[in-house]
C-alpha positions in Angstrom: 12.2 18.4 -13.6 14.5 15.6 -12.5 18.3 15.7 -13.1 19.8 12.5 -14.7 23.5 11.6 -15.2 24.0 9.3 -18.2 27.4 7.5 -18.4 28.4 5.6 -21.5 31.6 5.4 -23.6 29.5 5.3 -26.8 29.2 9.1 -27.5 26.7 8.6 -30.3 24.4 6.6 -28.0 24.8 9.2 -25.3 23.6 12.0 -27.6 20.7 9.9 -28.9 19.7 8.9 -25.4 19.7 12.5 -24.1 17.4 13.6 -26.9 14.9 10.8 -26.4 14.9 10.9 -22.6 14.4 14.6 -22.4 11.7 14.5 -25.0 9.7 11.6 -23.5 10.1 12.4 -19.8 10.4 15.4 -17.5 14.2 15.1 -17.3 17.3 17.1 -17.7 20.2 14.8 -18.8 23.9 15.4 -18.4 26.2 13.0 -20.2 29.8 11.8 -19.5 31.9 9.1 -21.3 33.5 7.4 -18.3 32.8 6.4 -14.7 35.9 8.3 -13.6 34.5 11.6 -15.0 31.1 10.7 -13.5 32.6 10.5 -10.0 34.2 13.9 -10.5 30.9 15.4 -11.6 29.1 13.9 -8.7 31.4 15.8 -6.3 29.9 19.1 -7.4 26.3 18.2 -8.5 23.5 16.1 -7.2 21.3 13.9 -9.4 18.0 12.2 -9.0 19.1 9.1 -10.9 22.1 7.6 -12.8 22.1 5.6 -16.0 25.3 3.7 -16.6 26.7 1.3 -19.3 28.4 -1.8 -18.0 31.5 -2.3 -20.3 33.6 0.9 -20.2 37.4 1.5 -20.1 39.1 2.1 -16.8 36.1 1.3 -14.5 33.1 -0.8 -15.6 29.5 0.0 -14.6 29.4 -2.4 -11.6 32.7 -1.1 -10.2 31.3 2.4 -10.6 28.1 1.3 -8.7 30.0 -0.3 -5.8 32.1 2.9 -5.4 28.9 5.0 -5.5 27.1 2.9 -3.0 29.7 3.6 -0.3 28.3 7.2 0.0 25.1 7.4 -1.9 21.8 5.7 -2.4 20.8 7.6 -5.6 18.7 5.4 -8.0 21.0 3.5 -10.4 19.9 1.9 -13.7 22.4 -0.4 -15.5 21.8 0.1 -19.2 24.0 -2.5 -21.0 24.5 -4.5 -24.1 25.7 -7.4 -22.0 22.7 -9.5 -21.2 24.5 -12.3 -19.3 22.7 -13.4 -16.2 25.7 -13.2 -13.9 26.2 -9.5 -14.7 22.5 -8.7 -13.9 22.7 -10.6 -10.6 25.9 -8.9 -9.6 24.5 -5.5 -10.5 21.3 -6.0 -8.4 23.3 -7.5 -5.5 25.6 -4.5 -5.6 22.7 -2.1 -5.2 21.3 -1.4 -8.7 17.7 -0.4 -8.7 17.0 -1.9 -12.1 18.6 -2.8 -15.4 17.7 -2.7 -19.1 19.4 -4.4 -22.0 20.3 -2.3 -25.0 18.9 -3.2 -28.4 15.8 -2.8 -30.5 14.0 0.2 -31.8 15.4 3.4 -30.1 12.1 5.1 -29.3 10.6 2.0 -27.6 13.8 1.3 -25.8 14.2 4.8 -24.4 10.5 4.9 -23.6 11.0 1.8 -21.4 14.1 3.4 -19.9 12.1 6.6 -19.0 9.4 4.5 -17.2 12.1 2.6 -15.2 13.6 6.0 -14.2 10.2 7.3 -13.2 9.5 4.3 -11.0 12.9 4.3 -9.4 12.8 8.0 -8.6 9.2 7.8 -7.3 10.2 5.0 -4.9 13.2 7.0 -3.6 11.0 10.1 -3.0 8.4 7.9 -1.2 11.1 6.5 1.1 12.4 10.0 1.8 8.9 11.2 2.6 8.4 8.4 5.0 11.6 9.2 6.8 10.6 12.9 7.1 7.2 11.8 8.4 8.8 9.6 11.1 11.1 12.5 12.1 8.1 14.8 12.4 6.4 12.2 14.6 9.4 11.9 16.9 9.7 15.7 17.1 6.1 16.2 17.9 6.2 13.4 20.5 9.1 15.3 22.2 7.1 18.6 22.1 4.2 16.9 23.7 6.4 15.5 26.4 7.8 18.9 27.3 4.4 20.6 27.3 3.0 18.0 29.6 6.0 18.4 31.9 5.2 22.1 32.1 1.6 21.4 33.1 2.8 18.8 35.6 0.6 16.0 34.3 3.3 13.5 33.2 2.6 11.4 36.3 -0.9 10.9 35.0 0.3 8.8 32.0 1.6 5.2 31.9 5.2 4.3 31.3 6.6 2.0 28.7 6.0 -1.7 29.4 8.4 -4.0 27.6 9.0 -7.1 29.7 6.9 -10.1 28.8 6.2 -11.1 32.4 4.3 -7.9 33.1 2.5 -8.0 29.7 1.3 -11.5 30.3 -1.3 -9.9 32.6 -2.8 -8.2 29.5 -2.3 -10.8 26.7 -1.5 -14.4 26.5 0.6 -15.9 23.7 -2.4 -16.7 21.5 -3.5 -13.1 21.6 -6.3 -13.4 24.1 -6.8 -10.1 26.1 -6.5 -10.8 29.8 -7.6 -7.5 31.5 -6.7 -8.7 35.0 -5.3 -5.4 36.1 -4.5 -2.4 33.9 -6.1 -3.4 30.6 -9.4 -1.6 31.3 -7.7 1.4 32.9 -5.4 2.5 30.1 -5.7 3.3 26.4 -2.3 3.2 24.7 -0.5 2.8 21.4 0.4 -0.9 21.4 1.3 -3.8 19.2 0.9 -7.5 19.8 3.7 -9.7 18.4 3.2 -13.5 18.8 6.8 -14.2 17.7 8.1 -12.2 20.7 5.4 -13.5 23.0 4.9 -9.9 24.2 3.1 -6.7 23.7 5.1 -3.5 23.2 3.2 -0.6 24.8 4.3 3.1 24.4 2.6 6.1 25.9 2.2 9.1 23.7 4.7 11.1 25.6 7.7 8.9 24.8 9.6 8.1 28.0 13.3 7.1 28.1 15.2 5.2 25.4 12.1 3.7 23.8 11.1 6.8 21.8 11.9 5.0 18.5 9.1 2.5 19.3 6.6 5.1 18.1 7.8 4.8 14.5 7.8 1.0 14.7 4.3 0.8 16.2 2.9 3.3 13.7 3.8 0.9 10.9 2.2 -2.0 12.7 -1.3 -0.5 12.3 -3.0 -2.9 9.9 -4.5 -0.3 7.6 -5.1 -3.0 5.0 -7.9 -4.4 7.2 -11.1 -2.4 6.9 -12.6 -3.0 10.3 -14.0 -0.5 12.9 -12.3 0.8 16.0 -14.2 -0.3 19.1 -14.3 2.6 21.5 -15.4 0.7 24.6 -16.6 2.1 28.0 -15.1 -0.7 30.0 -17.3 -1.3 33.0 -16.4 -4.0 35.5 -18.0 -7.0 33.8 -17.3 -6.2 30.2 -13.9 -7.9 29.9 -14.4 -11.1 31.9 -17.9 -11.8 30.5 -17.0 -11.2 26.8 -13.4 -12.4 26.4 -14.2 -13.8 22.9 -14.7 -10.2 21.7 -11.1 -9.4 22.3 -9.0 -12.1 20.7 -6.5 -10.5 18.3 -7.1 -11.3 14.7 -5.2 -8.4 13.2 -8.0 -5.9 13.8 -8.1 -2.8 15.9 -9.5 -1.9 19.3 -9.4 1.0 21.8 -10.4 0.7 25.4 -11.2 3.4 28.0 -13.2 3.6 31.2 -13.7 7.3 30.8 -15.4 9.2 28.0 -13.2 9.8 25.0 -13.7 13.3 23.5 -15.3 13.4 20.1 -12.4 15.4 18.7 -9.9 12.6 19.5 -12.3 10.0 18.0 -12.5 12.0 14.8 -8.7 12.2 14.6 -8.3 8.5 15.2 -10.9 7.8 12.5 -8.9 10.0 10.1 -5.7 8.1 10.8 -7.1 4.6 10.1 -9.9 5.5 7.7 -12.5 3.5 9.7 -15.5 4.3 11.9 -15.6 4.2 15.7 -18.4 2.2 17.2 -19.8 1.6 20.7 -19.5 -1.5 22.9 -23.2 -2.3 22.3 -22.7 -2.4 18.5 -19.6 -4.5 19.0 -21.4 -7.1 21.1 -24.4 -7.2 18.8 -22.3 -7.7 15.7 -20.1 -10.3 17.3 -16.9 -9.2 15.5 -13.3 -9.8 16.7 -11.0 -6.9 17.4 -7.5 -6.3 18.7 -4.0 -5.2 17.7 -3.4 -1.5 17.9 -4.8 1.0 20.5 -4.7 4.8 20.9 -5.5 6.9 23.9 -5.1 8.0 27.5 -5.4 7.0 31.1 -9.1 6.5 32.1 -11.0 9.2 33.8 -8.4 11.9 33.1 -9.4 15.0 31.1 -7.2 15.0 28.0 -4.8 18.0 27.9 -3.7 19.6 24.7 -6.2 18.0 22.4 -4.9 20.1 19.5 -1.5 18.4 19.9 -3.1 15.0 19.8 -5.0 15.9 16.6 -1.8 17.3 15.1 -0.1 13.9 15.8 -3.0 12.2 14.2 -2.8 14.3 11.1 0.9 13.6 10.7 0.2 9.8 10.9 -2.7 10.2 8.4 -1.0 12.3 5.9 2.5 11.1 6.3 3.2 7.6 7.5 0.2 5.8 6.1 0.2 7.8 2.9 3.4 6.0 2.0 2.3 2.7 3.7 4.6 0.1 2.2 4.0 -3.3 0.7 6.2 -4.8 3.4 3.7 -3.8 6.1 0.8 -5.4 4.1 2.8 -8.6 3.5 3.7 -8.7 7.2 -0.1 -8.7 8.0 -0.4 -11.9 6.0 1.0 -14.1 8.7 -1.4 -12.7 11.3 -4.3 -13.3 8.8 -3.1 -16.9 8.2 -3.1 -17.5 12.0 -6.6 -16.1 12.3 -7.9 -18.1 9.4 -6.5 -21.3 11.0 -8.3 -20.5 14.2 -11.6 -19.8 12.4 -11.3 -23.1 10.4 -10.5 -25.0 13.6 -13.6 -23.5 15.2 -15.7 -24.5 12.2 -14.5 -28.1 12.3 -15.4 -28.4 16.0 -18.9 -26.8 15.8 -22.1 -28.6 15.0 -24.4 -26.3 12.9 -27.6 -27.0 14.9 -30.4 -24.5 15.2 -29.0 -22.9 18.4 -25.6 -22.1 17.0 -26.4 -21.8 13.3 -26.0 -18.0 13.3 -22.6 -18.1 15.0 -21.6 -20.9 12.6 -22.4 -18.8 9.6 -20.7 -15.7 11.0 -17.5 -17.7 11.6 -17.6 -19.2 8.1 -18.1 -15.8 6.6 -15.2 -14.4 8.6 -12.9 -17.3 7.5 -13.8 -16.7 3.8 -13.1 -13.0 4.2 -9.7 -13.6 5.8 -8.9 -16.1 3.0 -9.7 -13.4 0.4 -7.5 -10.9 2.3 -4.5 -13.3 2.1 -5.0 -13.6 -1.6 -5.1 -9.8 -1.8 -1.7 -9.5 0.0 -0.2 -12.0 -2.5 -1.5 -9.9 -5.5 -0.4 -6.6 -3.9 3.1 -7.9 -3.2 3.7 -8.7 -6.9 2.9 -5.2 -8.1 6.1 -3.5 -9.4 8.3 -6.5 -8.9 8.9 -7.1 -12.6 9.9 -4.4 -15.1 7.1 -3.0 -17.2 6.8 -4.4 -20.7 4.7 -3.7 -23.9 1.4 -5.5 -23.6 -1.2 -6.3 -26.4 -4.4 -5.0 -24.9 -6.8 -6.7 -27.3 -5.2 -10.1 -26.6 -5.3 -9.5 -22.8 -9.1 -8.7 -23.0 -9.8 -11.8 -24.9 -7.8 -13.9 -22.4 -9.5 -12.2 -19.4 -13.0 -12.9 -20.9 -12.2 -16.6 -21.0 -11.3 -16.6 -17.3 -13.8 -14.1 -15.7 -17.1 -15.4 -14.3 -19.2 -13.8 -17.0 -22.2 -16.2 -17.1 -24.4 -15.0 -19.9 -22.7 -11.6 -20.2 -21.2 -11.0 -23.6 -17.8 -9.2 -24.0 -17.5 -7.0 -27.1 -13.8 -6.4 -27.8 -13.4 -3.4 -30.1 -9.8 -2.6 -29.2 -7.5 -2.1 -32.2 -5.4 -5.1 -33.2 -1.8 -5.0 -32.1 -2.3 -1.9 -30.0 0.2 -2.1 -27.1 0.7 -0.2 -23.8 3.8 0.0 -21.6 2.6 -1.4 -18.3 3.3 -3.7 -15.3 2.9 -7.3 -16.4 -0.1 -7.6 -14.0 -2.2 -5.4 -16.3 -3.9 -8.6 -17.4 -5.4 -8.6 -13.9 -6.9 -5.1 -14.6 -9.1 -6.3 -17.5 -10.2 -9.3 -15.4 -11.1 -7.1 -12.4 -13.1 -4.7 -14.6 -15.2 -7.6 -16.0 -15.6 -9.2 -12.6 -16.7 -5.8 -11.1 -19.3 -5.3 -13.9 -20.9 -8.7 -13.3 -20.9 -8.3 -9.5 -22.3 -4.8 -9.2 -23.8 -3.8 -12.6 -27.1 -5.4 -12.0 -28.8 -7.2 -14.9 -26.1 -6.4 -17.5 -25.9 -8.2 -20.8 -22.9 -6.6 -22.5 -19.4 -5.4 -21.5 -17.6 -3.4 -24.3 -13.9 -2.4 -24.6 -12.9 0.3 -27.1 -10.1 2.9 -27.5 -9.7 6.4 -28.7 -6.9 9.0 -28.9 -7.5 12.2 -27.0 -5.2 15.1 -26.3 -2.1 13.0 -27.2 -3.1 10.2 -24.8 -4.7 6.8 -25.5 -8.1 6.3 -23.7 -9.0 2.6 -23.1 -12.7 2.3 -22.3 -14.6 -0.4 -20.5 -18.3 0.2 -20.3 -21.4 -1.9 -19.6 -25.2 -1.5 -19.8 -25.9 -1.9 -16.1 -27.3 0.6 -13.6 -24.1 2.6 -13.3 -22.3 4.2 -10.3 -23.7 7.1 -8.3 -21.5 10.3 -8.3 -20.5 10.1 -4.6 -19.0 6.6 -5.1 -17.0 7.2 -8.3 -13.8 7.6 -6.3 -14.7 5.6 -3.3 -14.8 2.4 -5.4 -11.0 2.6 -5.9 -10.4 2.6 -2.1 -9.2 -0.6 -0.5 -12.0 -2.4 1.3 -14.9 -0.4 -0.3 -17.9 -2.5 -1.4 -19.9 -5.5 -0.5 -17.2 -8.1 -1.1 -13.5 -7.8 -0.5 -13.2 -4.4 -2.0 -9.8 -5.1 -3.5 -10.4 -5.5 -7.3 -10.6 -1.8 -8.3 -8.0 -0.8 -5.7 -5.5 -3.3 -7.3 -6.5 -2.0 -10.7 -5.5 1.5 -10.0 -2.3 0.4 -8.2 -1.2 -1.8 -11.1 -1.8 1.0 -13.7 -0.1 3.7 -11.6 3.3 1.9 -11.9 3.8 3.4 -15.4 1.8 6.6 -14.9 -1.5 5.2 -16.3 -4.6 6.6 -14.5 -8.2 5.4 -14.4 -11.5 7.0 -13.5 -15.2 6.1 -13.6 -17.0 8.5 -16.0 -20.4 6.8 -16.6 -23.8 8.3 -16.1 -26.0 6.6 -13.3 -28.7 4.6 -15.0 -26.8 4.2 -18.2 -24.1 1.8 -17.1 -20.6 2.1 -15.7 -17.8 3.5 -17.8 -14.1 3.2 -16.8 -11.6 5.3 -18.7 -8.0 4.2 -18.6 -5.7 7.1 -19.7 -2.3 5.9 -21.1 0.1 8.9 -21.5 1.8 9.8 -24.7 4.9 7.6 -25.3 3.5 4.7 -23.3 1.3 3.3 -26.1 1.7 2.2 -29.7 -1.0 1.8 -32.3 0.1 0.5 -35.8 -0.5 2.8 -38.7 -3.3 1.0 -40.7 -3.4 3.6 -43.5 
């Protein structure tokens, strides 16, 4: 249960708000009638979030917020009857997490306030979890360094390389890997940054003042790209003869002249959620890799494998579990650069019989990168705007006009005027469900939407008469990158719905069509009484 401090000089509204907020959400609410009293209370008790009115005697809500932000980053919601734009802008610029204007039917108003609170607190908890994960990573890095010192093997590892002159021997400005000296001998955690014209490389033992680079580099791993890690046995002629395989397009590679133990490969796979492949598969498939690498000096038997696996688990379960939108948006620029390169190659190629296969592969890669860029734009918008009440039946009708349905009929049996409290992007959810049915359902003829109340929740159902989804893929279909195309539609669907606590699962029977159930919790939906 979360502790909330509610500040307002209207005592009747305080009492009403406390009743609704505690009833609708998992909150314990303390109320005070002025900002001055609130500051006194905050000296003795911690809260998970604060709700404050704007216009109050003595100290208004924004002055209260500014005073609070000197020492605290607790989520702050401005709940005010003043809807002037300048007040809202000043509040957000002063550090408010969100705002809500008073007015309207109390239950709907406080339901919306509860969801804003949930979202603000969840974000704060995620940020705190990320900081703890980074601290764990630094701590473990230090433990590894000390252990390696005891075993007198520190000299076997590479030092941090930060100056661009040295790194130029590994990568040029455009991201081409130039393994003229140490590239084939070392396997390190590294990041290529075209803006800095350099590669930052950090050994796993963390030398000198550059320990903080571990956290920075961990975030650079492009988890949003579902590509394999190439574990390459780098024989003498591999790099010079196949340079086109190692241009950086935002992907991932790992290079070692020695044999990488299977346990470490498994840990790396868990971190990035992708599969390791051999150099022969890499050459045959003709894919491009680069960007972030993991590993050790070639030919050296890896010491303390359990520590390395522990490090991997921290990354897998900590840092990337709270992988932020900012990291995904950052990848967009790298994707754009890659797309431009692919398009340029296409313009300069003649699709004759000798190069037709390569021409098609490059065209496919360019289209895939383009779809990834569109995905980052969609993902960036999730949670930006406050949730609102949405008419589901109308949204389904609109999506049916936009989706590529062909001859497929959409049967909309959702109740008229039924609304759910959700992110404005929920319209995209219904579009994605229709698009997914047409793409993967086989020879479907009908997609049906209906609703039912179950255990105090509203269940929105989207089902089709296609071939359905096998049991082992019922959860995988919601993972980013899963599927034959971009693999982003259902991932976005679940992300959009989760903003207001709505969940979705596939519950159909294989052979009888797919059935997606969207569970809207009590208090987050409204169905008019037709009796």
